Structures are given as C-alpha cells and as structure tokens.
N, C-alpha and C positions, 0 to 999 in steps of 0.2 A: 613523543614518549610511547613506548609499547608497553602495556601492563598485563600481566597475568597473575591470577592467584592459584598456588598450588594447595591442595589437600591432600594430606598423607594418611592412608589406612593400612592397618597391619602392623604386625609385631616388629618389622624391621624399623619403624618409626624411630626407635632408640638410636639407631646408627645415622639418623640424619642430625645436622648440626642444631643444638639444644633440644633435640628430641621432640620438636614442636609438631603439631597437627596442621599449622597453615603457614604458607609463606606468601608475602606480597612482592612481587617482583616488578622493577621498573627498568627497563633496558632501552638503549638508545634506537633499537629496531627490532624487527620480528626475528625469532631464534627457534631452533628446533626443541622440542621436549629434552632431548638428551643434553643439547647445549645449557637448558636452563637448569637441568639437575646439577650438572657440574658448577654452575655458576652459584648456586647455594651451597656448595661444598660437599655435596653427596655423590656416590657412584651410581650411574645409571643401571648397573647390575643389581641394585637393591629393588628395583621397580619391575614388577611380574605384569603390570597392565597399566594402560593409561586411557581415562575416559574423559571425553569433553561433551557436554550436553547429552549425557547418556549413551554417547556413542563410542564404541572402542577404537583407539586411534595408536598408530605406530609412534614409538619414541623418536624416530627421525620426521615426524609430521611437525608442522608449525599452526599453533593454536591461533585462533582470532584474536585480535586486541580484545582486552577486557575479560576473556574468557576464565572460566572456573576450570581447572584441571584437578582431577582426581588421580592420584597415584595410588596404585594397590600392590603392597608389598607381599612378598610369599608368606604363606601361614607358617606358623612354628609348632613344634610339638613333635610327639613321636611315641 
C-alpha cells in the first residue's frame, strides 16, 4: 500500500472536500500529486505550489511512500 499525507495551506482550502487541512491517502501504488489531488475530489488548478521535505516539486512528480506533501493554494484578497 502506498501512503501519503496532504496538508493544505491557504484560502482555497475551503474548495477542498470538507474544507479540511489534512488528508491521509492510501493508494494501491505510486501516483502523481496531480492524480492524488483529483483522487480526494479537488481540482489540481487550486494548487499553486507543492512541497515535499521543504523542496518545491511539480504536480506531475511522484512523492515517496509515506511523504508529507504540503499543497499551497493561491492567496486571496484584493
């Protein structure tokens, strides 16, 4: 089983299912960040940046098993 924890930061968190801050995923195998965002029922377009272990990653990258992935959504306001 492939496991990843998503932490969602920023104002667009309200557009993620349940408006939650964290999501624990268990998948049958590795997947891209983009695929995992869709798996939880959100749009990858809501995510501005992805960080794993403090390093910027692309949404098409595959994080290591057990990783904590921080999804940063665009700021709001004006």
